[in-house]
Every structure is written in C-alpha cells, then in structure tokens.
mmCIF file of the N, C-alpha and C atoms, coordinates in Angstrom:
data_MODEL
# 
_entry.id   MODEL 
# 
loop_
_atom_site.group_PDB 
_atom_site.id 
_atom_site.type_symbol 
_atom_site.label_atom_id 
_atom_site.label_alt_id 
_atom_site.label_comp_id 
_atom_site.label_asym_id 
_atom_site.label_entity_id 
_atom_site.label_seq_id 
_atom_site.pdbx_PDB_ins_code 
_atom_site.Cartn_x 
_atom_site.Cartn_y 
_atom_site.Cartn_z 
_atom_site.occupancy 
_atom_site.B_iso_or_equiv 
_atom_site.pdbx_formal_charge 
_atom_site.auth_seq_id 
_atom_site.auth_comp_id 
_atom_site.auth_asym_id 
_atom_site.auth_atom_id 
_atom_site.pdbx_PDB_model_num 
ATOM 1   N N  . MET A 1 1  ? 0.674   -1.245  0.096   1.00 0.00 ? 1  MET A N  1 
ATOM 2   C CA . MET A 1 1  ? -0.059  -0.102  -0.034  1.00 0.00 ? 1  MET A CA 1 
ATOM 3   C C  . MET A 1 1  ? 1.060   1.250   0.216   1.00 0.00 ? 1  MET A C  1 
ATOM 4   N N  . GLN A 1 2  ? 0.505   2.353   -0.826  1.00 0.00 ? 2  GLN A N  1 
ATOM 5   C CA . GLN A 1 2  ? 1.292   3.387   -0.925  1.00 0.00 ? 2  GLN A CA 1 
ATOM 6   C C  . GLN A 1 2  ? 0.945   4.455   -0.034  1.00 0.00 ? 2  GLN A C  1 
ATOM 7   N N  . PRO A 1 3  ? 1.866   5.513   0.491   1.00 0.00 ? 3  PRO A N  1 
ATOM 8   C CA . PRO A 1 3  ? 1.353   6.473   1.399   1.00 0.00 ? 3  PRO A CA 1 
ATOM 9   C C  . PRO A 1 3  ? 0.281   7.429   0.793   1.00 0.00 ? 3  PRO A C  1 
ATOM 10  N N  . ILE A 1 4  ? -0.761  7.851   1.881   1.00 0.00 ? 4  ILE A N  1 
ATOM 11  C CA . ILE A 1 4  ? -1.800  8.598   1.244   1.00 0.00 ? 4  ILE A CA 1 
ATOM 12  C C  . ILE A 1 4  ? -1.123  9.839   0.885   1.00 0.00 ? 4  ILE A C  1 
ATOM 13  N N  . ASP A 1 5  ? -1.584  10.739  -0.144  1.00 0.00 ? 5  ASP A N  1 
ATOM 14  C CA . ASP A 1 5  ? -1.158  12.023  -0.445  1.00 0.00 ? 5  ASP A CA 1 
ATOM 15  C C  . ASP A 1 5  ? -2.245  12.793  0.218   1.00 0.00 ? 5  ASP A C  1 
ATOM 16  N N  . ASN A 1 6  ? -1.809  14.223  0.068   1.00 0.00 ? 6  ASN A N  1 
ATOM 17  C CA . ASN A 1 6  ? -2.547  15.098  0.794   1.00 0.00 ? 6  ASN A CA 1 
ATOM 18  C C  . ASN A 1 6  ? -3.452  15.742  -0.078  1.00 0.00 ? 6  ASN A C  1 
ATOM 19  N N  . GLU A 1 7  ? -3.215  15.563  -1.295  1.00 0.00 ? 7  GLU A N  1 
ATOM 20  C CA . GLU A 1 7  ? -3.984  16.094  -2.276  1.00 0.00 ? 7  GLU A CA 1 
ATOM 21  C C  . GLU A 1 7  ? -4.847  14.974  -3.032  1.00 0.00 ? 7  GLU A C  1 
ATOM 22  N N  . TYR A 1 8  ? -5.787  14.977  -3.345  1.00 0.00 ? 8  TYR A N  1 
ATOM 23  C CA . TYR A 1 8  ? -6.720  14.360  -4.018  1.00 0.00 ? 8  TYR A CA 1 
ATOM 24  C C  . TYR A 1 8  ? -6.681  14.648  -5.519  1.00 0.00 ? 8  TYR A C  1 
ATOM 25  N N  . ASP A 1 9  ? -6.769  13.970  -6.723  1.00 0.00 ? 9  ASP A N  1 
ATOM 26  C CA . ASP A 1 9  ? -6.954  14.071  -7.784  1.00 0.00 ? 9  ASP A CA 1 
ATOM 27  C C  . ASP A 1 9  ? -7.890  13.330  -8.628  1.00 0.00 ? 9  ASP A C  1 
ATOM 28  N N  . ALA A 1 10 ? -8.796  13.703  -8.864  1.00 0.00 ? 10 ALA A N  1 
ATOM 29  C CA . ALA A 1 10 ? -9.920  12.815  -9.762  1.00 0.00 ? 10 ALA A CA 1 
ATOM 30  C C  . ALA A 1 10 ? -9.378  12.175  -10.779 1.00 0.00 ? 10 ALA A C  1 
ATOM 31  N N  . ASP A 1 11 ? -8.607  12.871  -11.321 1.00 0.00 ? 11 ASP A N  1 
ATOM 32  C CA . ASP A 1 11 ? -8.267  12.319  -12.939 1.00 0.00 ? 11 ASP A CA 1 
ATOM 33  C C  . ASP A 1 11 ? -7.052  11.366  -12.828 1.00 0.00 ? 11 ASP A C  1 
ATOM 34  N N  . ASP A 1 12 ? -6.475  11.147  -11.542 1.00 0.00 ? 12 ASP A N  1 
ATOM 35  C CA . ASP A 1 12 ? -5.532  10.337  -11.316 1.00 0.00 ? 12 ASP A CA 1 
ATOM 36  C C  . ASP A 1 12 ? -5.955  8.963   -10.625 1.00 0.00 ? 12 ASP A C  1 
ATOM 37  N N  . ASP A 1 13 ? -7.181  8.525   -10.644 1.00 0.00 ? 13 ASP A N  1 
ATOM 38  C CA . ASP A 1 13 ? -7.587  7.351   -9.712  1.00 0.00 ? 13 ASP A CA 1 
ATOM 39  C C  . ASP A 1 13 ? -7.712  6.217   -10.445 1.00 0.00 ? 13 ASP A C  1 
ATOM 40  N N  . ALA A 1 14 ? -6.476  5.832   -11.206 1.00 0.00 ? 14 ALA A N  1 
ATOM 41  C CA . ALA A 1 14 ? -6.440  4.429   -12.159 1.00 0.00 ? 14 ALA A CA 1 
ATOM 42  C C  . ALA A 1 14 ? -5.845  3.474   -11.246 1.00 0.00 ? 14 ALA A C  1 
ATOM 43  N N  . CYS A 1 15 ? -6.434  2.390   -11.483 1.00 0.00 ? 15 CYS A N  1 
ATOM 44  C CA . CYS A 1 15 ? -5.731  1.079   -10.806 1.00 0.00 ? 15 CYS A CA 1 
ATOM 45  C C  . CYS A 1 15 ? -4.322  0.954   -11.495 1.00 0.00 ? 15 CYS A C  1 
ATOM 46  N N  . SER A 1 16 ? -3.291  0.747   -10.207 1.00 0.00 ? 16 SER A N  1 
ATOM 47  C CA . SER A 1 16 ? -1.725  0.551   -10.884 1.00 0.00 ? 16 SER A CA 1 
ATOM 48  C C  . SER A 1 16 ? -1.607  -0.759  -11.589 1.00 0.00 ? 16 SER A C  1 
ATOM 49  N N  . GLN A 1 17 ? -2.394  -1.910  -11.141 1.00 0.00 ? 17 GLN A N  1 
ATOM 50  C CA . GLN A 1 17 ? -2.519  -3.134  -12.057 1.00 0.00 ? 17 GLN A CA 1 
ATOM 51  C C  . GLN A 1 17 ? -2.930  -3.106  -13.461 1.00 0.00 ? 17 GLN A C  1 
ATOM 52  N N  . CYS A 1 18 ? -4.171  -2.656  -13.316 1.00 0.00 ? 18 CYS A N  1 
ATOM 53  C CA . CYS A 1 18 ? -5.196  -2.809  -14.670 1.00 0.00 ? 18 CYS A CA 1 
ATOM 54  C C  . CYS A 1 18 ? -5.346  -1.574  -15.474 1.00 0.00 ? 18 CYS A C  1 
ATOM 55  N N  . GLY A 1 19 ? -5.332  -0.600  -14.775 1.00 0.00 ? 19 GLY A N  1 
ATOM 56  C CA . GLY A 1 19 ? -5.903  0.877   -15.176 1.00 0.00 ? 19 GLY A CA 1 
ATOM 57  C C  . GLY A 1 19 ? -7.392  1.266   -15.146 1.00 0.00 ? 19 GLY A C  1 
ATOM 58  N N  . ALA A 1 20 ? -8.193  0.116   -14.588 1.00 0.00 ? 20 ALA A N  1 
ATOM 59  C CA . ALA A 1 20 ? -9.456  0.381   -14.343 1.00 0.00 ? 20 ALA A CA 1 
ATOM 60  C C  . ALA A 1 20 ? -9.752  1.532   -13.515 1.00 0.00 ? 20 ALA A C  1 
ATOM 61  N N  . GLY A 1 21 ? -10.884 2.268   -13.035 1.00 0.00 ? 21 GLY A N  1 
ATOM 62  C CA . GLY A 1 21 ? -10.922 3.284   -12.185 1.00 0.00 ? 21 GLY A CA 1 
ATOM 63  C C  . GLY A 1 21 ? -11.143 2.579   -10.724 1.00 0.00 ? 21 GLY A C  1 
ATOM 64  N N  . VAL A 1 22 ? -10.491 3.400   -9.542  1.00 0.00 ? 22 VAL A N  1 
ATOM 65  C CA . VAL A 1 22 ? -10.741 2.946   -8.213  1.00 0.00 ? 22 VAL A CA 1 
ATOM 66  C C  . VAL A 1 22 ? -11.621 3.919   -7.524  1.00 0.00 ? 22 VAL A C  1 
ATOM 67  N N  . ALA A 1 23 ? -12.641 2.999   -6.804  1.00 0.00 ? 23 ALA A N  1 
ATOM 68  C CA . ALA A 1 23 ? -13.603 4.250   -6.010  1.00 0.00 ? 23 ALA A CA 1 
ATOM 69  C C  . ALA A 1 23 ? -12.648 5.556   -5.176  1.00 0.00 ? 23 ALA A C  1 
ATOM 70  N N  . ALA A 1 24 ? -13.436 6.468   -5.614  1.00 0.00 ? 24 ALA A N  1 
ATOM 71  C CA . ALA A 1 24 ? -12.891 7.482   -4.657  1.00 0.00 ? 24 ALA A CA 1 
ATOM 72  C C  . ALA A 1 24 ? -12.563 7.455   -2.967  1.00 0.00 ? 24 ALA A C  1 
ATOM 73  N N  . ALA A 1 25 ? -13.437 7.026   -2.420  1.00 0.00 ? 25 ALA A N  1 
ATOM 74  C CA . ALA A 1 25 ? -13.223 6.229   -0.778  1.00 0.00 ? 25 ALA A CA 1 
ATOM 75  C C  . ALA A 1 25 ? -11.873 5.664   -0.985  1.00 0.00 ? 25 ALA A C  1 
ATOM 76  N N  . ARG A 1 26 ? -11.746 4.452   -1.559  1.00 0.00 ? 26 ARG A N  1 
ATOM 77  C CA . ARG A 1 26 ? -10.339 3.597   -1.720  1.00 0.00 ? 26 ARG A CA 1 
ATOM 78  C C  . ARG A 1 26 ? -9.305  4.623   -1.786  1.00 0.00 ? 26 ARG A C  1 
ATOM 79  N N  . TRP A 1 27 ? -9.425  5.469   -2.730  1.00 0.00 ? 27 TRP A N  1 
ATOM 80  C CA . TRP A 1 27 ? -8.063  6.326   -3.294  1.00 0.00 ? 27 TRP A CA 1 
ATOM 81  C C  . TRP A 1 27 ? -7.934  7.141   -2.351  1.00 0.00 ? 27 TRP A C  1 
ATOM 82  N N  . GLN A 1 28 ? -8.668  7.465   -1.539  1.00 0.00 ? 28 GLN A N  1 
ATOM 83  C CA . GLN A 1 28 ? -8.538  8.556   -0.233  1.00 0.00 ? 28 GLN A CA 1 
ATOM 84  C C  . GLN A 1 28 ? -7.900  7.896   0.877   1.00 0.00 ? 28 GLN A C  1 
ATOM 85  N N  . LEU A 1 29 ? -8.256  6.755   1.004   1.00 0.00 ? 29 LEU A N  1 
ATOM 86  C CA . LEU A 1 29 ? -7.528  5.887   1.933   1.00 0.00 ? 29 LEU A CA 1 
ATOM 87  C C  . LEU A 1 29 ? -6.304  5.273   1.772   1.00 0.00 ? 29 LEU A C  1 
ATOM 88  N N  . GLY A 1 30 ? -5.774  5.602   0.569   1.00 0.00 ? 30 GLY A N  1 
ATOM 89  C CA . GLY A 1 30 ? -4.211  5.033   0.141   1.00 0.00 ? 30 GLY A CA 1 
ATOM 90  C C  . GLY A 1 30 ? -4.227  3.756   -0.681  1.00 0.00 ? 30 GLY A C  1 
ATOM 91  N N  . TYR A 1 31 ? -5.643  3.411   -0.982  1.00 0.00 ? 31 TYR A N  1 
ATOM 92  C CA . TYR A 1 31 ? -5.365  2.077   -1.971  1.00 0.00 ? 31 TYR A CA 1 
ATOM 93  C C  . TYR A 1 31 ? -5.341  2.415   -3.314  1.00 0.00 ? 31 TYR A C  1 
ATOM 94  N N  . ARG A 1 32 ? -4.208  1.859   -4.006  1.00 0.00 ? 32 ARG A N  1 
ATOM 95  C CA . ARG A 1 32 ? -4.215  2.358   -5.499  1.00 0.00 ? 32 ARG A CA 1 
ATOM 96  C C  . ARG A 1 32 ? -4.411  1.471   -6.568  1.00 0.00 ? 32 ARG A C  1 
ATOM 97  N N  . VAL A 1 33 ? -5.108  0.359   -5.919  1.00 0.00 ? 33 VAL A N  1 
ATOM 98  C CA . VAL A 1 33 ? -5.564  -0.991  -6.966  1.00 0.00 ? 33 VAL A CA 1 
ATOM 99  C C  . VAL A 1 33 ? -7.301  -0.905  -6.636  1.00 0.00 ? 33 VAL A C  1 
ATOM 100 N N  . CYS A 1 34 ? -7.766  -1.492  -7.485  1.00 0.00 ? 34 CYS A N  1 
ATOM 101 C CA . CYS A 1 34 ? -9.386  -1.823  -7.616  1.00 0.00 ? 34 CYS A CA 1 
ATOM 102 C C  . CYS A 1 34 ? -9.548  -3.080  -6.793  1.00 0.00 ? 34 CYS A C  1 
ATOM 103 N N  . LEU A 1 35 ? -10.644 -3.361  -6.274  1.00 0.00 ? 35 LEU A N  1 
ATOM 104 C CA . LEU A 1 35 ? -11.170 -4.483  -5.706  1.00 0.00 ? 35 LEU A CA 1 
ATOM 105 C C  . LEU A 1 35 ? -10.581 -5.850  -6.284  1.00 0.00 ? 35 LEU A C  1 
ATOM 106 N N  . PRO A 1 36 ? -11.012 -6.199  -7.663  1.00 0.00 ? 36 PRO A N  1 
ATOM 107 C CA . PRO A 1 36 ? -10.462 -7.070  -8.262  1.00 0.00 ? 36 PRO A CA 1 
ATOM 108 C C  . PRO A 1 36 ? -8.847  -7.375  -8.197  1.00 0.00 ? 36 PRO A C  1 
ATOM 109 N N  . CYS A 1 37 ? -8.017  -6.739  -8.317  1.00 0.00 ? 37 CYS A N  1 
ATOM 110 C CA . CYS A 1 37 ? -6.673  -7.142  -8.263  1.00 0.00 ? 37 CYS A CA 1 
ATOM 111 C C  . CYS A 1 37 ? -6.107  -6.650  -7.140  1.00 0.00 ? 37 CYS A C  1 
ATOM 112 N N  . GLY A 1 38 ? -6.926  -6.148  -6.114  1.00 0.00 ? 38 GLY A N  1 
ATOM 113 C CA . GLY A 1 38 ? -6.407  -6.191  -4.468  1.00 0.00 ? 38 GLY A CA 1 
ATOM 114 C C  . GLY A 1 38 ? -6.738  -7.552  -4.396  1.00 0.00 ? 38 GLY A C  1 
ATOM 115 N N  . GLU A 1 39 ? -7.962  -8.061  -4.598  1.00 0.00 ? 39 GLU A N  1 
ATOM 116 C CA . GLU A 1 39 ? -8.374  -9.554  -4.153  1.00 0.00 ? 39 GLU A CA 1 
ATOM 117 C C  . GLU A 1 39 ? -7.189  -10.474 -4.800  1.00 0.00 ? 39 GLU A C  1 
ATOM 118 N N  . SER A 1 40 ? -6.842  -10.435 -5.706  1.00 0.00 ? 40 SER A N  1 
ATOM 119 C CA . SER A 1 40 ? -5.944  -11.338 -6.546  1.00 0.00 ? 40 SER A CA 1 
ATOM 120 C C  . SER A 1 40 ? -4.481  -11.351 -5.736  1.00 0.00 ? 40 SER A C  1 
ATOM 121 N N  . LEU A 1 41 ? -4.145  -9.902  -5.509  1.00 0.00 ? 41 LEU A N  1 
ATOM 122 C CA . LEU A 1 41 ? -2.737  -9.693  -4.666  1.00 0.00 ? 41 LEU A CA 1 
ATOM 123 C C  . LEU A 1 41 ? -2.922  -10.458 -3.380  1.00 0.00 ? 41 LEU A C  1 
ATOM 124 N N  . ALA A 1 42 ? -3.914  -10.258 -2.934  1.00 0.00 ? 42 ALA A N  1 
ATOM 125 C CA . ALA A 1 42 ? -4.025  -10.792 -1.381  1.00 0.00 ? 42 ALA A CA 1 
ATOM 126 C C  . ALA A 1 42 ? -3.995  -12.422 -1.460  1.00 0.00 ? 42 ALA A C  1 
ATOM 127 N N  . VAL A 1 43 ? -4.507  -12.951 -2.499  1.00 0.00 ? 43 VAL A N  1 
ATOM 128 C CA . VAL A 1 43 ? -4.619  -14.422 -2.600  1.00 0.00 ? 43 VAL A CA 1 
ATOM 129 C C  . VAL A 1 43 ? -3.172  -14.848 -2.822  1.00 0.00 ? 43 VAL A C  1 
ATOM 130 N N  . SER A 1 44 ? -2.642  -14.124 -3.810  1.00 0.00 ? 44 SER A N  1 
ATOM 131 C CA . SER A 1 44 ? -1.315  -14.731 -3.819  1.00 0.00 ? 44 SER A CA 1 
ATOM 132 C C  . SER A 1 44 ? -0.226  -14.537 -2.711  1.00 0.00 ? 44 SER A C  1 
ATOM 133 N N  . THR A 1 45 ? -0.601  -13.375 -1.991  1.00 0.00 ? 45 THR A N  1 
ATOM 134 C CA . THR A 1 45 ? 0.368   -13.250 -0.839  1.00 0.00 ? 45 THR A CA 1 
ATOM 135 C C  . THR A 1 45 ? 0.386   -14.240 0.031   1.00 0.00 ? 45 THR A C  1 
ATOM 136 N N  . ARG A 1 46 ? -1.055  -14.736 0.504   1.00 0.00 ? 46 ARG A N  1 
ATOM 137 C CA . ARG A 1 46 ? -1.403  -15.726 1.284   1.00 0.00 ? 46 ARG A CA 1 
ATOM 138 C C  . ARG A 1 46 ? -0.964  -16.880 0.961   1.00 0.00 ? 46 ARG A C  1 
ATOM 139 N N  . ALA A 1 47 ? -0.930  -17.137 -0.316  1.00 0.00 ? 47 ALA A N  1 
ATOM 140 C CA . ALA A 1 47 ? -0.675  -18.625 -0.840  1.00 0.00 ? 47 ALA A CA 1 
ATOM 141 C C  . ALA A 1 47 ? 0.929   -18.824 -0.383  1.00 0.00 ? 47 ALA A C  1 
ATOM 142 N N  . SER A 1 48 ? 1.708   -17.660 -0.215  1.00 0.00 ? 48 SER A N  1 
ATOM 143 C CA . SER A 1 48 ? 3.224   -17.593 -0.347  1.00 0.00 ? 48 SER A CA 1 
ATOM 144 C C  . SER A 1 48 ? 3.438   -17.974 1.192   1.00 0.00 ? 48 SER A C  1 
ATOM 145 N N  . TRP A 1 49 ? 2.722   -17.820 2.241   1.00 0.00 ? 49 TRP A N  1 
ATOM 146 C CA . TRP A 1 49 ? 3.373   -18.071 3.450   1.00 0.00 ? 49 TRP A CA 1 
ATOM 147 C C  . TRP A 1 49 ? 2.279   -18.661 4.254   1.00 0.00 ? 49 TRP A C  1 
ATOM 148 N N  . CYS A 1 50 ? 2.838   -19.632 5.437   1.00 0.00 ? 50 CYS A N  1 
ATOM 149 C CA . CYS A 1 50 ? 1.768   -20.546 6.137   1.00 0.00 ? 50 CYS A CA 1 
ATOM 150 C C  . CYS A 1 50 ? 2.473   -20.449 7.948   1.00 0.00 ? 50 CYS A C  1 
ATOM 151 N N  . VAL A 1 51 ? 1.566   -20.884 8.639   1.00 0.00 ? 51 VAL A N  1 
ATOM 152 C CA . VAL A 1 51 ? 1.488   -20.916 9.889   1.00 0.00 ? 51 VAL A CA 1 
ATOM 153 C C  . VAL A 1 51 ? 1.799   -22.530 10.458  1.00 0.00 ? 51 VAL A C  1 
ATOM 154 N N  . ILE A 1 52 ? 2.647   -22.555 11.375  1.00 0.00 ? 52 ILE A N  1 
ATOM 155 C CA . ILE A 1 52 ? 3.159   -23.754 11.703  1.00 0.00 ? 52 ILE A CA 1 
ATOM 156 C C  . ILE A 1 52 ? 3.295   -23.804 13.285  1.00 0.00 ? 52 ILE A C  1 
ATOM 157 N N  . GLN A 1 53 ? 3.062   -24.981 13.952  1.00 0.00 ? 53 GLN A N  1 
ATOM 158 C CA . GLN A 1 53 ? 3.526   -25.284 15.446  1.00 0.00 ? 53 GLN A CA 1 
ATOM 159 C C  . GLN A 1 53 ? 4.750   -26.295 15.154  1.00 0.00 ? 53 GLN A C  1 
ATOM 160 N N  . PRO A 1 54 ? 5.945   -25.841 15.321  1.00 0.00 ? 54 PRO A N  1 
ATOM 161 C CA . PRO A 1 54 ? 7.193   -26.681 15.182  1.00 0.00 ? 54 PRO A CA 1 
ATOM 162 C C  . PRO A 1 54 ? 7.194   -27.810 16.083  1.00 0.00 ? 54 PRO A C  1 
ATOM 163 N N  . TYR A 1 55 ? 6.827   -27.827 17.353  1.00 0.00 ? 55 TYR A N  1 
ATOM 164 C CA . TYR A 1 55 ? 7.079   -28.929 18.079  1.00 0.00 ? 55 TYR A CA 1 
ATOM 165 C C  . TYR A 1 55 ? 5.620   -28.595 19.003  1.00 0.00 ? 55 TYR A C  1 
ATOM 166 N N  . GLY A 1 56 ? 5.423   -29.792 19.686  1.00 0.00 ? 56 GLY A N  1 
ATOM 167 C CA . GLY A 1 56 ? 4.080   -29.881 20.768  1.00 0.00 ? 56 GLY A CA 1 
ATOM 168 C C  . GLY A 1 56 ? 3.668   -28.710 21.603  1.00 0.00 ? 56 GLY A C  1 
ATOM 169 N N  . LYS A 1 57 ? 4.298   -28.447 22.382  1.00 0.00 ? 57 LYS A N  1 
ATOM 170 C CA . LYS A 1 57 ? 4.147   -27.222 23.274  1.00 0.00 ? 57 LYS A CA 1 
ATOM 171 C C  . LYS A 1 57 ? 4.622   -25.678 22.714  1.00 0.00 ? 57 LYS A C  1 
ATOM 172 N N  . GLY A 1 58 ? 5.270   -25.711 21.550  1.00 0.00 ? 58 GLY A N  1 
ATOM 173 C CA . GLY A 1 58 ? 5.920   -24.673 21.005  1.00 0.00 ? 58 GLY A CA 1 
ATOM 174 C C  . GLY A 1 58 ? 4.824   -23.415 20.672  1.00 0.00 ? 58 GLY A C  1 
ATOM 175 N N  . PRO A 1 59 ? 5.192   -22.399 20.423  1.00 0.00 ? 59 PRO A N  1 
ATOM 176 C CA . PRO A 1 59 ? 4.519   -21.291 19.863  1.00 0.00 ? 59 PRO A CA 1 
ATOM 177 C C  . PRO A 1 59 ? 4.037   -21.445 18.212  1.00 0.00 ? 59 PRO A C  1 
ATOM 178 N N  . TYR A 1 60 ? 3.043   -20.818 18.012  1.00 0.00 ? 60 TYR A N  1 
ATOM 179 C CA . TYR A 1 60 ? 2.776   -20.895 16.293  1.00 0.00 ? 60 TYR A CA 1 
ATOM 180 C C  . TYR A 1 60 ? 3.637   -19.871 15.778  1.00 0.00 ? 60 TYR A C  1 
ATOM 181 N N  . MET A 1 61 ? 4.323   -20.011 14.550  1.00 0.00 ? 61 MET A N  1 
ATOM 182 C CA . MET A 1 61 ? 4.983   -19.517 14.022  1.00 0.00 ? 61 MET A CA 1 
ATOM 183 C C  . MET A 1 61 ? 4.897   -19.205 12.558  1.00 0.00 ? 61 MET A C  1 
ATOM 184 N N  . LEU A 1 62 ? 5.157   -17.810 12.089  1.00 0.00 ? 62 LEU A N  1 
ATOM 185 C CA . LEU A 1 62 ? 4.634   -17.584 10.711  1.00 0.00 ? 62 LEU A CA 1 
ATOM 186 C C  . LEU A 1 62 ? 5.795   -17.757 9.749   1.00 0.00 ? 62 LEU A C  1 
ATOM 187 N N  . VAL A 1 63 ? 5.588   -18.741 8.824   1.00 0.00 ? 63 VAL A N  1 
ATOM 188 C CA . VAL A 1 63 ? 6.631   -18.873 7.722   1.00 0.00 ? 63 VAL A CA 1 
ATOM 189 C C  . VAL A 1 63 ? 6.542   -18.191 6.614   1.00 0.00 ? 63 VAL A C  1 
ATOM 190 N N  . THR A 1 64 ? 7.476   -17.229 6.284   1.00 0.00 ? 64 THR A N  1 
ATOM 191 C CA . THR A 1 64 ? 7.293   -16.450 4.714   1.00 0.00 ? 64 THR A CA 1 
ATOM 192 C C  . THR A 1 64 ? 8.357   -17.211 4.156   1.00 0.00 ? 64 THR A C  1 
ATOM 193 N N  . PRO A 1 65 ? 8.328   -17.298 2.771   1.00 0.00 ? 65 PRO A N  1 
ATOM 194 C CA . PRO A 1 65 ? 9.414   -17.195 1.862   1.00 0.00 ? 65 PRO A CA 1 
ATOM 195 C C  . PRO A 1 65 ? 10.721  -17.003 2.224   1.00 0.00 ? 65 PRO A C  1 
ATOM 196 N N  . ALA A 1 66 ? 10.754  -15.930 2.701   1.00 0.00 ? 66 ALA A N  1 
ATOM 197 C CA . ALA A 1 66 ? 12.285  -15.266 3.114   1.00 0.00 ? 66 ALA A CA 1 
ATOM 198 C C  . ALA A 1 66 ? 12.858  -16.026 4.225   1.00 0.00 ? 66 ALA A C  1 
ATOM 199 N N  . ALA A 1 67 ? 11.970  -16.049 4.966   1.00 0.00 ? 67 ALA A N  1 
ATOM 200 C CA . ALA A 1 67 ? 12.557  -16.668 6.481   1.00 0.00 ? 67 ALA A CA 1 
ATOM 201 C C  . ALA A 1 67 ? 12.539  -18.299 6.462   1.00 0.00 ? 67 ALA A C  1 
ATOM 202 N N  . ALA A 1 68 ? 11.882  -18.870 5.126   1.00 0.00 ? 68 ALA A N  1 
ATOM 203 C CA . ALA A 1 68 ? 11.579  -20.287 5.550   1.00 0.00 ? 68 ALA A CA 1 
ATOM 204 C C  . ALA A 1 68 ? 12.801  -21.138 5.681   1.00 0.00 ? 68 ALA A C  1 
ATOM 205 N N  . PHE A 1 69 ? 14.119  -20.757 5.262   1.00 0.00 ? 69 PHE A N  1 
ATOM 206 C CA . PHE A 1 69 ? 15.284  -21.371 5.749   1.00 0.00 ? 69 PHE A CA 1 
ATOM 207 C C  . PHE A 1 69 ? 15.446  -21.518 7.079   1.00 0.00 ? 69 PHE A C  1 
ATOM 208 N N  . SER A 1 70 ? 15.902  -20.157 7.681   1.00 0.00 ? 70 SER A N  1 
ATOM 209 C CA . SER A 1 70 ? 16.306  -20.007 9.086   1.00 0.00 ? 70 SER A CA 1 
ATOM 210 C C  . SER A 1 70 ? 15.180  -20.656 10.066  1.00 0.00 ? 70 SER A C  1 
ATOM 211 N N  . THR A 1 71 ? 13.515  -20.375 9.901   1.00 0.00 ? 71 THR A N  1 
ATOM 212 C CA . THR A 1 71 ? 12.391  -20.862 10.465  1.00 0.00 ? 71 THR A CA 1 
ATOM 213 C C  . THR A 1 71 ? 12.703  -22.621 10.633  1.00 0.00 ? 71 THR A C  1 
ATOM 214 N N  . LEU A 1 72 ? 13.107  -23.040 9.276   1.00 0.00 ? 72 LEU A N  1 
ATOM 215 C CA . LEU A 1 72 ? 12.909  -24.375 9.235   1.00 0.00 ? 72 LEU A CA 1 
ATOM 216 C C  . LEU A 1 72 ? 14.141  -25.213 10.315  1.00 0.00 ? 72 LEU A C  1 
ATOM 217 N N  . LEU A 1 73 ? 15.181  -24.484 10.026  1.00 0.00 ? 73 LEU A N  1 
ATOM 218 C CA . LEU A 1 73 ? 16.327  -24.683 11.335  1.00 0.00 ? 73 LEU A CA 1 
ATOM 219 C C  . LEU A 1 73 ? 15.964  -24.689 12.556  1.00 0.00 ? 73 LEU A C  1 
ATOM 220 N N  . ASP A 1 74 ? 15.505  -23.515 12.936  1.00 0.00 ? 74 ASP A N  1 
ATOM 221 C CA . ASP A 1 74 ? 15.257  -23.583 14.502  1.00 0.00 ? 74 ASP A CA 1 
ATOM 222 C C  . ASP A 1 74 ? 13.848  -24.417 15.059  1.00 0.00 ? 74 ASP A C  1 
ATOM 223 N N  . THR A 1 75 ? 13.524  -24.926 14.074  1.00 0.00 ? 75 THR A N  1 
ATOM 224 C CA . THR A 1 75 ? 12.374  -25.859 15.063  1.00 0.00 ? 75 THR A CA 1 
ATOM 225 C C  . THR A 1 75 ? 12.576  -26.813 15.667  1.00 0.00 ? 75 THR A C  1 
ATOM 226 N N  . ASN A 1 76 ? 13.919  -27.383 15.890  1.00 0.00 ? 76 ASN A N  1 
ATOM 227 C CA . ASN A 1 76 ? 14.363  -28.533 16.521  1.00 0.00 ? 76 ASN A CA 1 
ATOM 228 C C  . ASN A 1 76 ? 14.241  -27.876 18.005  1.00 0.00 ? 76 ASN A C  1 
ATOM 229 N N  . GLN A 1 77 ? 13.493  -28.375 18.745  1.00 0.00 ? 77 GLN A N  1 
ATOM 230 C CA . GLN A 1 77 ? 13.588  -27.560 20.284  1.00 0.00 ? 77 GLN A CA 1 
ATOM 231 C C  . GLN A 1 77 ? 14.770  -28.330 21.114  1.00 0.00 ? 77 GLN A C  1 
ATOM 232 N N  . LYS A 1 78 ? 15.770  -29.254 20.611  1.00 0.00 ? 78 LYS A N  1 
ATOM 233 C CA . LYS A 1 78 ? 16.335  -29.652 21.547  1.00 0.00 ? 78 LYS A CA 1 
ATOM 234 C C  . LYS A 1 78 ? 17.903  -28.928 21.194  1.00 0.00 ? 78 LYS A C  1 
ATOM 235 N N  . GLN A 1 79 ? 17.844  -28.277 19.967  1.00 0.00 ? 79 GLN A N  1 
ATOM 236 C CA . GLN A 1 79 ? 19.000  -27.509 19.642  1.00 0.00 ? 79 GLN A CA 1 
ATOM 237 C C  . GLN A 1 79 ? 19.180  -26.204 20.029  1.00 0.00 ? 79 GLN A C  1 
ATOM 238 N N  . LEU A 1 80 ? 20.384  -25.561 19.879  1.00 0.00 ? 80 LEU A N  1 
ATOM 239 C CA . LEU A 1 80 ? 20.381  -24.060 20.030  1.00 0.00 ? 80 LEU A CA 1 
ATOM 240 C C  . LEU A 1 80 ? 19.415  -23.391 18.924  1.00 0.00 ? 80 LEU A C  1 
ATOM 241 N N  . ARG A 1 81 ? 18.991  -21.869 19.324  1.00 0.00 ? 81 ARG A N  1 
ATOM 242 C CA . ARG A 1 81 ? 18.372  -21.241 18.108  1.00 0.00 ? 81 ARG A CA 1 
ATOM 243 C C  . ARG A 1 81 ? 19.467  -20.562 17.462  1.00 0.00 ? 81 ARG A C  1 
ATOM 244 N N  . SER A 1 82 ? 19.278  -20.065 16.199  1.00 0.00 ? 82 SER A N  1 
ATOM 245 C CA . SER A 1 82 ? 20.193  -19.096 15.654  1.00 0.00 ? 82 SER A CA 1 
ATOM 246 C C  . SER A 1 82 ? 20.130  -17.864 15.817  1.00 0.00 ? 82 SER A C  1 
# 
C-alpha cells in the first residue's frame, strides 16, 4: 500500500495494476488498486506463507518465503536457536 497523498486528484484514480477506475473512497484511504486486483494480490500473497507449530508445546510461527530456511532450522527444540 502506498502512502496517502494529501491532495486528491480525481483524474488520477486509475488502478496501478489494470488501469481501471478505483473508487474515490478507496483512493483517499491510500489504496491504489481496484477491488478485483486487490483480491488477486491478497490471494497470491497469502498462498506464499503458512503458520506452523514446530513442536508440541511450542508457539505458532509465521513462515514466509524469505524466512523459511532459518525458521525450519530453528524448529528442533533440542538444539540452540540461531
């Protein structure tokens, strides 16, 4: 999400992904994508991470693609953490 501009320009409310119009209320809140493009971006982002519980009484951990290698190394409760 891009930062909110203080000035609202009604001519510049096109979706950054497909070029369709974005609702004025969404544009003023700082969203620069239309609802269908925002939905597809959210689905693709959500598909790239998961939540795991590495061992029995351990906490839930969010695993993202960027942190997957180090997170999986840290899942052994008997070894020191990195």
